C-alpha positions as CSV (number, residue, x, y, z in Angstrom):
1,M,-1.3,-30.6,-15.4
2,A,-3.2,-27.8,-13.7
3,S,-6.6,-29.4,-14.6
4,M,-5.3,-32.7,-13.3
5,I,-4.5,-31.0,-9.9
6,E,-7.9,-29.4,-9.8
7,D,-9.6,-32.7,-10.5
8,L,-7.5,-34.3,-7.8
9,V,-8.4,-31.6,-5.3
10,D,-12.1,-31.9,-6.2
11,S,-12.1,-35.7,-5.7
12,T,-10.2,-35.4,-2.5
13,D,-12.7,-32.8,-1.2
14,E,-15.7,-35.1,-2.0
15,A,-14.0,-38.1,-0.4
16,K,-13.3,-36.1,2.8
17,H,-16.8,-34.8,2.9
18,E,-18.3,-38.2,2.7
19,K,-15.9,-39.6,5.3
20,N,-16.3,-36.8,7.8
21,G,-20.0,-36.3,7.5
22,A,-21.4,-34.2,10.2
23,T,-18.0,-33.8,11.7
24,S,-17.0,-31.5,8.9
25,S,-19.5,-28.9,10.2
26,Q,-17.8,-28.7,13.5
27,S,-14.8,-26.5,14.2
28,T,-13.0,-24.4,16.7
29,S,-14.6,-21.1,17.4
30,L,-13.5,-20.4,21.0
31,S,-10.0,-19.9,22.3
32,S,-9.1,-20.2,26.0
33,A,-6.4,-17.5,25.4
34,V,-8.9,-14.8,26.3
35,E,-9.5,-14.6,30.0
36,A,-13.1,-14.6,31.3
37,L,-14.2,-11.2,32.4
38,P,-16.2,-10.5,35.6
39,S,-19.9,-11.0,35.5
40,A,-21.0,-9.9,38.9
41,G,-24.5,-8.8,39.2
42,T,-25.6,-10.6,36.0
43,S,-27.6,-13.5,37.4
44,G,-29.1,-15.5,34.6
45,K,-26.8,-13.9,32.0
46,P,-24.3,-15.9,29.9
47,T,-20.8,-15.8,31.3
48,Y,-17.9,-14.9,29.1
49,L,-17.1,-18.5,28.1
50,Q,-20.8,-19.4,27.7
51,S,-21.2,-17.2,24.6
52,C,-20.6,-20.1,22.3
53,D,-22.2,-23.5,22.0
54,E,-20.8,-26.2,24.3
55,E,-19.8,-28.2,21.2
56,E,-17.6,-25.3,20.1
57,A,-15.5,-25.5,23.3
58,Q,-15.0,-29.2,22.7
59,D,-13.9,-28.5,19.1
60,V,-10.9,-26.7,20.4
61,K,-9.5,-30.1,21.4
62,R,-10.1,-31.8,18.0
63,R,-8.8,-29.5,15.3
64,R,-8.1,-31.1,12.0
65,R,-4.6,-32.4,11.4
66,V,-3.0,-30.5,8.5
67,P,-2.3,-32.8,5.6
68,P,1.3,-33.4,4.7
69,S,2.9,-31.3,2.0
70,F,2.7,-32.7,-1.5
71,R,6.0,-33.1,-3.3
72,P,5.9,-34.7,-6.8
73,H,8.9,-36.8,-7.8
74,G,10.6,-37.0,-11.2
75,D,13.7,-35.8,-12.7
76,D,11.8,-34.0,-15.4
77,T,10.1,-31.6,-13.0
78,D,11.9,-28.3,-12.8
79,N,11.9,-26.0,-9.9
80,K,9.4,-23.6,-11.3
81,H,7.0,-26.4,-12.1
82,L,7.5,-27.8,-8.6
83,R,6.7,-24.5,-7.0
84,S,3.5,-24.3,-9.1
85,L,2.4,-27.7,-8.0
86,Q,3.2,-27.0,-4.3
87,Q,1.3,-23.8,-4.4
88,A,-1.8,-25.5,-6.0
89,V,-1.8,-28.1,-3.3
90,E,-1.2,-25.5,-0.6
91,N,-4.2,-23.5,-1.9
92,S,-6.3,-26.7,-1.9
93,R,-5.2,-27.5,1.7
94,T,-6.2,-24.1,2.9
95,E,-9.5,-24.4,1.1
96,N,-10.2,-27.7,2.9
97,L,-9.7,-26.0,6.2
98,S,-13.0,-24.2,5.5
99,T,-14.2,-22.4,8.6
100,D,-12.8,-25.1,10.9
101,V,-10.2,-22.7,12.3
102,G,-10.2,-21.6,15.8
103,I,-11.5,-18.0,16.1
104,E,-11.0,-16.4,19.5
105,E,-14.0,-14.8,21.1
106,A,-14.0,-11.0,21.5
107,P,-14.4,-9.8,25.1
108,V,-17.8,-9.4,26.7
109,F,-18.3,-6.7,29.3
110,Y,-21.0,-6.5,32.1
111,P,-21.1,-2.9,33.5
112,T,-22.8,-2.1,36.7
113,V,-25.6,0.4,36.9
114,E,-23.1,3.0,38.2
115,E,-20.7,2.3,35.3
116,F,-23.5,2.4,32.8
117,K,-24.4,6.0,33.6
118,D,-21.8,7.4,31.2
119,P,-21.2,5.5,28.0
120,I,-18.3,7.5,26.7
121,K,-16.5,7.3,30.1
122,Y,-17.2,3.5,30.3
123,I,-16.2,2.7,26.7
124,S,-13.0,4.8,27.3
125,S,-12.2,2.7,30.4
126,I,-12.5,-0.6,28.5
127,K,-10.9,0.6,25.3
128,P,-7.3,-0.2,26.3
129,H,-8.2,-3.9,26.5
130,A,-11.1,-4.1,24.0
131,Q,-9.6,-2.3,21.1
132,R,-7.0,-5.1,20.7
133,F,-9.9,-7.2,19.4
134,G,-11.5,-4.5,17.2
135,I,-14.9,-5.2,18.6
136,C,-16.5,-6.1,21.9
137,R,-20.0,-6.9,23.3
138,V,-21.6,-5.0,26.1
139,V,-24.4,-6.6,28.2
140,P,-26.5,-4.0,30.0
141,P,-27.0,-4.3,33.8
142,E,-29.8,-6.6,35.0
143,G,-33.1,-4.8,34.7
144,W,-32.4,-3.1,31.4
145,D,-35.5,-3.4,29.2
146,N,-35.7,-0.6,26.6
147,P,-39.3,-0.2,25.5
148,T,-38.7,-0.7,21.7
149,Q,-40.3,2.0,19.7
150,V,-40.2,0.2,16.4
151,D,-43.8,-0.3,15.2
152,F,-43.8,-3.8,13.7
153,N,-47.5,-3.4,12.8
154,S,-46.8,-0.3,10.6
155,K,-47.9,-0.7,7.0
156,K,-45.0,1.6,5.9
157,K,-42.8,-0.2,3.5
158,F,-39.0,-0.2,3.2
159,A,-36.7,-1.2,0.5
160,T,-34.4,-4.2,0.7
161,K,-31.1,-5.2,-0.9
162,L,-30.9,-8.6,-2.7
163,Q,-27.8,-10.5,-1.7
164,R,-26.8,-13.4,-4.0
165,M,-24.7,-15.4,-1.6
166,S,-22.5,-17.3,-4.1
167,L,-21.5,-14.0,-5.7
168,M,-20.6,-12.1,-2.5
169,Q,-17.0,-13.2,-2.4
170,E,-16.4,-11.7,-5.8
171,G,-17.2,-8.2,-4.6
172,R,-20.3,-7.7,-6.7
173,A,-22.7,-5.0,-5.6
174,M,-26.1,-6.0,-4.1
175,G,-29.1,-5.7,-6.3
176,D,-32.5,-4.3,-5.3
177,G,-34.8,-6.5,-3.4
178,Q,-38.6,-6.2,-2.8
179,F,-40.4,-3.7,-0.7
180,Y,-41.9,-5.0,2.6
181,D,-43.6,-3.7,5.7
182,A,-42.2,-5.1,9.0
183,K,-44.8,-7.9,9.3
184,Q,-44.3,-9.0,5.7
185,Y,-40.6,-9.0,6.0
186,E,-40.7,-11.0,9.3
187,K,-43.1,-13.6,7.7
188,M,-40.8,-14.0,4.7
189,A,-37.7,-14.3,6.9
190,D,-39.3,-16.8,9.3
191,E,-40.5,-19.0,6.3
192,F,-37.0,-19.0,4.8
193,R,-35.4,-20.0,8.1
194,Q,-37.8,-22.8,8.8
195,S,-37.5,-24.1,5.3
196,W,-33.7,-24.0,5.4
197,I,-33.4,-25.8,8.7
198,E,-36.0,-28.5,7.8
199,N,-34.3,-29.2,4.4
200,H,-30.7,-29.2,5.7
201,H,-30.8,-30.2,9.3
202,G,-34.1,-31.9,10.0
203,N,-35.0,-31.3,13.6
204,P,-35.0,-27.5,14.3
205,E,-34.4,-28.2,18.0
206,K,-31.1,-29.9,17.3
207,V,-29.6,-27.3,14.9
208,T,-26.8,-25.3,16.5
209,F,-25.4,-21.9,15.8
210,R,-22.2,-23.6,14.6
211,N,-24.2,-25.6,12.0
212,L,-25.7,-22.4,10.6
213,E,-22.3,-20.6,10.6
214,V,-20.8,-23.5,8.5
215,D,-23.9,-23.3,6.2
216,Y,-23.3,-19.5,5.8
217,W,-19.7,-19.8,4.7
218,S,-20.4,-22.8,2.5
219,L,-23.0,-20.7,0.6
220,V,-20.6,-17.7,0.4
221,K,-17.9,-20.1,-1.0
222,N,-20.5,-21.7,-3.3
223,T,-19.3,-25.2,-2.4
224,T,-22.9,-26.5,-2.7
225,G,-23.5,-25.1,-6.1
226,K,-26.8,-23.7,-4.8
227,M,-28.0,-20.2,-5.8
228,V,-29.4,-18.8,-2.5
229,E,-30.7,-15.2,-2.3
230,V,-31.6,-13.3,0.8
231,E,-32.9,-9.8,1.3
232,Y,-31.5,-7.2,3.8
233,G,-33.3,-4.1,5.0
234,N,-30.2,-2.0,5.7
235,D,-29.5,1.7,6.3
236,L,-33.1,2.6,7.0
237,S,-33.3,6.3,8.1
238,T,-34.8,6.7,11.5
239,H,-36.1,10.1,10.3
240,E,-38.5,8.1,8.2
241,Y,-38.9,4.8,10.0
242,D,-38.4,5.9,13.6
243,S,-35.7,4.9,16.1
244,G,-36.2,1.9,18.3
245,F,-35.3,4.2,21.3
246,P,-37.7,6.8,22.7
247,L,-36.9,10.4,21.8
248,R,-36.0,13.1,24.3
249,K,-38.7,15.7,25.3
250,P,-38.0,19.4,25.2
251,S,-38.5,19.5,29.0
252,D,-35.8,16.8,29.6
253,P,-32.5,18.0,31.2
254,A,-29.4,18.5,29.1
255,L,-27.6,15.2,28.3
256,G,-25.3,14.0,31.0
257,T,-26.4,16.5,33.6
258,V,-29.0,14.5,35.5
259,T,-29.4,10.7,35.7
260,A,-33.0,9.5,35.9
261,P,-33.7,6.3,38.0
262,F,-32.4,3.2,36.1
263,G,-35.2,1.5,34.2
264,S,-37.6,4.5,34.2
265,D,-39.2,5.9,31.1
266,E,-37.1,9.1,31.5
267,Y,-34.0,7.0,31.8
268,Y,-34.4,5.4,28.4
269,R,-35.2,8.8,26.9
270,T,-32.2,10.6,28.3
271,C,-29.4,8.0,28.9
272,G,-26.3,7.8,26.8
273,W,-27.0,4.3,25.6
274,N,-30.0,5.5,23.7
275,L,-28.4,5.7,20.3
276,N,-30.1,9.0,19.6
277,N,-28.0,10.5,22.4
278,I,-24.6,8.9,22.4
279,S,-23.1,10.9,19.5
280,C,-23.7,14.2,21.3
281,W,-23.0,12.9,24.8
282,P,-20.4,14.9,26.8
283,G,-17.0,13.6,25.8
284,S,-17.9,12.6,22.3
285,A,-15.6,14.3,19.9
286,I,-18.4,14.8,17.3
287,R,-21.0,16.2,19.7
288,C,-20.4,19.7,18.2
289,V,-21.5,18.3,14.7
290,T,-25.1,19.5,15.3
291,H,-26.6,18.8,11.9
292,S,-28.0,15.4,11.4
293,I,-26.1,13.0,9.2
294,D,-27.8,9.6,8.7
295,G,-25.7,6.8,10.0
296,I,-23.1,9.1,11.6
297,N,-24.9,11.0,14.4
298,K,-28.4,10.0,13.4
299,P,-29.0,6.2,13.8
300,W,-29.8,3.8,11.0
301,L,-32.3,1.0,11.5
302,Y,-31.7,-2.6,10.1
303,M,-34.1,-5.4,9.4
304,G,-32.2,-8.7,8.9
305,M,-33.0,-12.3,8.1
306,M,-31.1,-15.6,8.2
307,F,-27.8,-15.2,6.3
308,S,-28.3,-11.5,5.4
309,S,-24.8,-10.0,5.6
310,F,-22.9,-6.8,6.3
311,C,-19.5,-7.2,4.7
312,W,-16.1,-6.1,5.9
313,H,-15.8,-2.4,6.3
314,R,-14.6,0.4,8.6
315,E,-16.7,3.3,9.7
316,D,-16.7,6.6,8.0
317,I,-13.7,8.7,8.8
318,Y,-12.7,5.8,11.1
319,L,-15.1,6.6,13.8
320,A,-16.2,4.2,16.5
321,S,-19.7,2.7,16.2
322,I,-22.3,1.1,18.5
323,N,-24.9,-1.3,17.4
324,Y,-28.0,-2.4,19.5
325,M,-30.3,-5.3,18.8
326,H,-33.9,-4.4,19.6
327,S,-35.4,-7.9,19.0
328,G,-35.1,-11.1,17.1
329,A,-32.6,-13.8,16.3
330,S,-28.9,-13.6,17.1
331,K,-26.3,-11.9,14.9
332,Q,-22.8,-13.2,14.3
333,W,-20.0,-10.6,14.3
334,Y,-16.3,-10.8,13.3
335,G,-13.8,-8.1,14.0
336,I,-10.2,-7.2,13.2
337,P,-8.3,-4.7,15.4
338,G,-7.6,-1.3,13.9
339,A,-3.9,-1.8,14.4
340,K,-4.1,-4.6,11.8
341,A,-6.1,-2.7,9.2
342,N,-3.2,-2.4,6.8
343,S,-2.6,-6.2,7.0
344,F,-6.3,-6.8,6.2
345,R,-6.1,-4.5,3.2
346,R,-3.1,-6.3,1.9
347,V,-4.9,-9.6,2.1
348,M,-8.0,-8.1,0.5
349,E,-6.0,-6.7,-2.3
350,K,-4.3,-10.0,-2.8
351,Q,-7.8,-11.6,-3.1
352,M,-9.5,-8.9,-5.2
353,K,-6.8,-7.7,-7.6
354,L,-9.1,-7.2,-10.6
355,R,-12.3,-6.0,-8.9
356,L,-10.6,-2.8,-7.6
357,K,-10.7,-0.9,-10.9
358,E,-14.4,-1.4,-11.5
359,V,-15.6,0.4,-8.3
360,P,-13.1,3.0,-7.0
361,D,-14.9,3.3,-3.6
362,L,-15.9,-0.3,-3.0
363,E,-15.6,-0.4,0.8
364,H,-18.8,1.7,1.3
365,H,-21.0,-0.6,-0.8
366,I,-21.0,-3.2,1.9
367,T,-21.8,-6.0,-0.6
368,T,-18.7,-8.3,-0.9
369,Q,-18.3,-11.4,1.2
370,I,-15.2,-13.6,0.7
371,A,-15.4,-17.0,2.4
372,P,-12.9,-17.9,5.0
373,S,-11.4,-20.7,2.9
374,T,-11.2,-19.0,-0.5
375,L,-7.6,-19.6,-1.4
376,L,-7.8,-21.8,-4.5
377,S,-5.5,-20.6,-7.2
378,K,-8.5,-20.3,-9.5
379,M,-10.3,-18.0,-7.1
380,E,-7.2,-16.1,-6.4
381,K,-6.9,-15.3,-10.1
382,Q,-10.5,-14.2,-10.2
383,M,-9.9,-11.9,-7.2
384,K,-6.8,-10.4,-8.7
385,L,-8.8,-9.5,-11.8
386,R,-11.6,-8.0,-9.7
387,L,-9.0,-5.9,-7.8
388,K,-7.7,-4.3,-11.0
389,E,-11.2,-3.4,-12.0
390,V,-11.9,-1.6,-8.6
391,P,-8.8,0.2,-7.2
392,D,-10.7,1.1,-4.0
393,L,-12.6,-2.0,-3.3
394,E,-12.5,-1.8,0.5
395,H,-14.6,1.4,0.6
396,H,-17.6,-0.2,-1.0
397,I,-18.3,-2.5,1.9
398,T,-18.9,-5.2,-0.6
399,T,-16.1,-7.7,0.1
400,Q,-16.3,-10.7,2.4
401,I,-13.1,-12.4,3.2
402,A,-13.4,-15.5,5.3
403,P,-11.8,-15.6,8.8
404,S,-9.7,-18.7,7.8
405,T,-8.2,-16.8,4.9
406,L,-7.3,-13.9,7.1
407,L,-5.9,-16.1,9.9
408,S,-3.8,-18.1,7.4
409,N,-2.3,-14.7,6.3
410,N,-1.5,-13.7,10.0
411,V,-4.4,-11.3,10.3
412,P,-6.1,-11.8,13.7
413,V,-9.9,-12.2,13.6
414,Y,-12.2,-12.3,16.6
415,K,-15.9,-13.2,16.9
416,T,-18.9,-12.7,19.1
417,R,-22.6,-13.4,18.9
418,Q,-25.0,-10.6,19.7
419,E,-28.4,-11.3,21.3
420,A,-31.4,-9.1,21.6
421,G,-30.9,-6.4,24.2
422,Q,-27.1,-6.3,23.8
423,F,-24.6,-3.8,22.3
424,I,-21.7,-4.3,20.0
425,V,-19.0,-1.6,20.0
426,T,-16.5,-1.3,17.1
427,F,-13.3,0.7,17.6
428,P,-11.7,3.2,15.3
429,E,-10.2,1.7,12.1
430,A,-11.4,-1.8,13.1
431,Y,-12.8,-3.8,10.2
432,H,-15.9,-5.8,11.0
433,C,-18.5,-7.9,9.3
434,G,-21.2,-10.5,10.1
435,F,-24.6,-12.0,9.4
436,S,-27.9,-12.8,11.0
437,Y,-29.3,-16.1,12.2
438,G,-32.9,-15.2,11.5
439,F,-35.3,-12.2,11.6
440,N,-34.0,-9.4,13.8
441,C,-34.2,-5.6,14.1
442,G,-31.1,-3.6,15.1
443,E,-29.9,0.0,15.2
444,A,-26.5,1.6,14.8
445,V,-24.8,5.0,15.0
446,N,-21.2,6.5,15.3
447,F,-19.5,8.3,18.1
448,A,-16.0,9.2,19.0
449,T,-14.0,9.3,22.2
450,S,-11.7,12.3,22.3
451,D,-8.6,10.2,21.6
452,W,-10.1,9.4,18.2
453,I,-8.4,12.5,16.6
454,P,-5.3,10.6,15.2
455,H,-7.6,8.1,13.5
456,G,-9.6,10.8,11.9
457,S,-6.4,12.4,10.7
458,Q,-5.4,9.1,9.1
459,S,-8.8,8.8,7.4
460,V,-8.1,12.2,5.7
461,V,-4.8,10.9,4.3
462,D,-6.4,7.7,3.0
463,Y,-9.5,9.5,1.6
464,R,-7.5,12.0,-0.3
465,L,-5.5,9.2,-2.0
466,K,-8.7,7.5,-3.0
467,G,-10.6,10.7,-3.9
468,K,-13.3,10.0,-1.3
469,K,-15.2,12.8,0.3
470,E,-15.5,13.2,4.1
471,C,-18.9,13.0,5.7
472,F,-18.0,16.3,7.4
473,S,-14.9,18.4,7.3
474,F,-12.3,17.0,9.7
475,D,-10.2,20.2,9.5
476,R,-13.2,22.3,10.5
477,L,-13.9,19.9,13.4
478,L,-10.3,20.4,14.7
479,F,-10.8,24.1,14.9
480,T,-14.3,23.7,16.4
481,L,-12.8,21.5,19.2
482,T,-10.5,24.4,20.2
483,Y,-13.7,26.1,21.5
484,H,-14.2,23.1,23.9
485,L,-10.7,22.6,25.2
486,K,-12.0,22.3,28.8
487,E,-13.9,19.1,27.8
488,L,-10.8,17.4,26.5
489,S,-8.2,15.4,28.4
490,L,-4.6,16.5,28.5
491,E,-3.6,13.7,26.0
492,S,-6.5,14.7,23.7
493,C,-5.4,18.3,23.7
494,K,-1.9,17.3,22.8
495,M,-3.3,15.2,19.9
496,L,-5.3,18.2,18.8
497,L,-2.3,20.5,19.0
498,R,-0.2,18.1,16.8
499,E,-2.9,18.1,14.1
500,L,-3.2,21.9,14.2
501,E,0.5,22.3,13.8
502,I,0.5,19.9,10.8
503,L,-2.2,22.0,9.1
504,Q,-0.2,25.2,9.9
505,A,2.9,23.8,8.4
506,D,1.1,22.7,5.2
507,E,-0.7,26.0,4.8
508,T,2.5,28.0,5.3
509,H,4.4,25.9,2.8
510,F,1.8,25.8,0.0
511,R,0.7,29.5,0.3
512,K,4.3,30.6,0.0
513,Q,4.9,28.3,-2.9
514,L,1.8,29.3,-4.8
515,Y,2.2,33.0,-4.3
516,S,5.8,32.9,-5.4
517,T,4.9,31.1,-8.6
518,G,2.2,33.4,-9.9
519,V,-1.0,32.5,-8.0
520,Q,-2.7,35.8,-7.1
521,D,-3.9,36.9,-3.6
522,V,-7.6,37.4,-4.0
523,S,-7.6,40.3,-1.5
524,K,-5.3,42.2,-3.8
525,V,-7.3,41.6,-7.0
526,A,-10.9,41.9,-5.7
527,Q,-12.8,44.9,-7.1
528,L,-13.7,47.3,-4.3
529,P,-17.1,49.0,-4.3
530,N,-17.5,52.3,-6.3
531,E,-18.2,54.2,-3.0
532,G,-14.5,54.0,-2.3
533,R,-13.5,55.7,-5.5
534,M,-12.7,59.5,-6.0
535,S,-15.6,61.9,-6.7
536,S,-16.2,65.6,-7.2
537,E,-18.0,65.8,-3.9
538,I,-18.4,63.9,-0.6
539,P,-22.0,63.0,0.0
540,E,-23.1,61.2,3.2
541,E,-22.8,57.6,1.9
542,L,-19.2,58.2,0.9
543,A,-18.4,59.8,4.2
544,N,-19.8,56.7,6.0
545,Y,-17.8,54.4,3.7
546,D,-14.6,56.2,4.7
547,E,-15.3,55.1,8.3
548,Q,-15.4,51.4,7.3
549,D,-12.5,49.0,7.5
550,V,-11.8,48.6,3.8
551,S,-9.4,45.7,4.5
552,K,-12.5,43.5,5.1
553,V,-14.2,44.3,1.8
554,A,-12.7,41.3,0.1
555,Q,-13.3,39.1,3.1
556,L,-14.9,35.7,2.4
557,P,-18.3,34.7,3.9
558,N,-18.3,33.9,7.6
559,E,-19.9,30.5,6.9
560,G,-16.4,29.4,5.8
561,R,-14.8,30.3,9.1
562,M,-14.3,28.4,12.3
563,S,-17.2,28.2,14.8
564,S,-18.1,26.6,18.1
565,E,-20.4,24.1,16.4
566,I,-21.1,22.8,13.0
567,P,-24.8,23.4,12.0
568,E,-26.3,22.5,8.7
569,E,-25.7,25.9,7.0
570,L,-21.9,25.6,7.6
571,A,-21.9,22.0,6.4
572,N,-23.7,23.1,3.3
573,Y,-21.1,25.8,2.7
574,D,-18.3,23.2,3.1
575,D,-19.9,21.1,0.4
576,Q,-19.4,23.9,-2.1
577,R,-15.6,24.0,-1.5
578,V,-14.5,20.4,-2.1
579,C,-11.3,19.9,-4.1
580,S,-12.2,18.7,-7.6
581,T,-9.2,16.4,-7.5
582,C,-8.8,14.7,-4.1
583,S,-12.3,15.6,-2.7
584,H,-10.9,17.1,0.4
585,T,-12.9,20.0,2.0
586,C,-10.9,23.2,1.6
587,F,-11.5,24.7,5.0
588,L,-8.5,27.0,5.4
589,S,-7.8,28.0,1.8
590,A,-8.6,27.0,-1.8
591,V,-7.4,27.7,-5.3
592,C,-9.8,28.8,-8.0
593,C,-9.3,29.9,-11.7
594,S,-10.9,32.4,-13.9
595,C,-11.8,29.7,-16.4
596,N,-14.3,28.0,-14.1
597,E,-16.1,29.8,-11.3
598,H,-17.6,26.6,-9.8
599,A,-14.5,24.4,-9.4
600,V,-11.9,24.8,-6.6
601,S,-8.9,22.8,-5.5
602,C,-6.9,22.4,-2.3
603,P,-3.5,24.1,-2.4
604,K,-1.8,20.7,-2.9
605,C,-3.8,19.9,-6.1
606,C,-3.5,23.4,-7.7
607,D,-2.0,22.2,-10.9
608,Y,-4.7,19.5,-11.4
609,L,-7.6,22.1,-11.2
610,C,-7.3,23.0,-14.9
611,G,-4.8,23.5,-17.7
612,C,-4.4,27.3,-17.1
613,P,-1.1,28.7,-15.9
614,R,-0.8,29.6,-12.2
615,T,-0.9,33.3,-13.1
616,N,-4.6,32.8,-14.0
617,K,-5.4,31.4,-10.6
618,Y,-6.3,32.9,-7.2
619,L,-5.9,31.7,-3.6
620,L,-8.9,32.2,-1.3
621,E,-8.0,32.4,2.4
622,W,-10.7,31.9,4.9
623,H,-8.2,32.0,7.8
624,S,-4.9,33.8,7.7
625,L,-1.7,32.2,8.9
626,D,-1.7,34.7,11.8
627,E,-5.2,33.4,12.9
628,I,-4.1,29.8,12.7
629,G,-1.1,30.7,14.8
630,E,-3.3,32.4,17.4
631,I,-5.5,29.2,17.8
632,I,-2.4,27.1,18.2
633,G,-1.1,29.5,20.9
634,I,-4.4,29.3,22.8
635,T,-4.3,25.5,22.6
636,S,-0.7,25.3,23.7
637,A,-1.4,27.7,26.6
638,H,-4.3,25.5,27.8
639,I,-2.0,22.4,27.7
640,D,0.5,24.3,29.9
641,T,-2.3,24.9,32.5
642,L,-3.1,21.2,32.6
643,E,0.5,20.1,33.0
């Protein structure tokens, strides 16, 4: 019976395809529910409602009528069988919706030159509205024309990732593509685009973005049976391939102190919208992370071609991100608000049940694309199997779930199309994905407004459950921020205080528990130098030793302690004290054992460190409970002055 239903569905799909013809490629992609935003001073720029094709606005009025429910008749059909048949037909119905589901547009903002001076301040001002969409587009003021520094004539080659489009919805990792220089890649991308449009749409002048969007999801769903492969030049280090923005000169003023004339060479070097500057711009919560981390505070460069994809993912430690397109064809973006992240994950797990045991950290592979309409029972079974294989699929950035699938599961999805010279901002915890309409070159980096702190705290909880390492120690950052309280708002200081108090409560609880059950205090068992021992006489070196504070002899290295910034040497030290069980950075304290001098655990994971009894283990304290209390007191007192 199941095969009969599948045959019926297949034949129905073919009949509908023949009947609808070109109409099947049209769908709703714009909702009038989002109000148009002001566009003063943007002569010649697209208005909020002009960001989609004209045909898309018309499609809002002619959505497909949902087919009636299928109810088989017959006394011999029991309830269980009936439910199975109904579910099969419902899956087929959802599949037939394809991408013809109305997807609201994310907001587009047009800052003035004055508003554009401070990116952190401006993004904070639009955040209350924009974060409800997960993503937004920012069009710079009239006259913005960053002199792109990417050398498209360079012979330096970069690696690409091969994306097999029909396999993307299954969460399979990208393979290795070929090496290209910029000109070679552009030539290959242009030839692919031209060939695709000529073979599938005929006249290049008549093809629309909507046509290509439907093509994209059809390939991801593999409804055509064609094996199409594209290559994506992603995550290219700007250390090696150079940023598309000009770099600051040593003689330039400190960031945010002086604003150069808009549009001048100095402006593009020193402004906050230069992606080399925004992470360390005044007001960014990660500006005190002073060592370079590719993709976090050091931008990554991207070379894309038609249909090259970046799959659903959130940013590391749930930071915000900003993407700028230097040149080339448009890029399609989809976003989900951070408040709906858990809903998205439930749908993903529902779709990818088996894949999740294969790759425990799948979100950060950015290689899985699930088509909007993938709800056939056959595909659901495949996805369930994939999910069991890979328990942490979302962290591999390899899963693409189609917007229609998410919308049918009550997960809101929004879209926007980025053009050259425009910015896309993604907000904390917001999932986002997309693809390119042709050859283009973009650049992206992370930043954080000061109210990001609770999102970072949530990332720590989620990462520990999955055994994923932070890109830098969140706990260290909290204490570093206490050196910069004057730069934080009252609300941000309160957020910081709450997180510090949580850390204090955890440390107090676990230290007391561990010491009371046999774990030793390292300061009481550390061997003191021989100079401090008794002798028959008192030479000068022993006299000098007596003048020292012997309580500090067992003190751990200063690299492990709080500081006003986080340079590379401190980050390297943190990398050596990562819990062997949950991968959390042990900033305040750690447990070690005499059986293994290289492994440590956080206090919570003490019993998972090894099989030895607690009496064989030691607790290392980089900060005492009194010191933690002092920092909390300072933060609390500062809040009192602000109130």
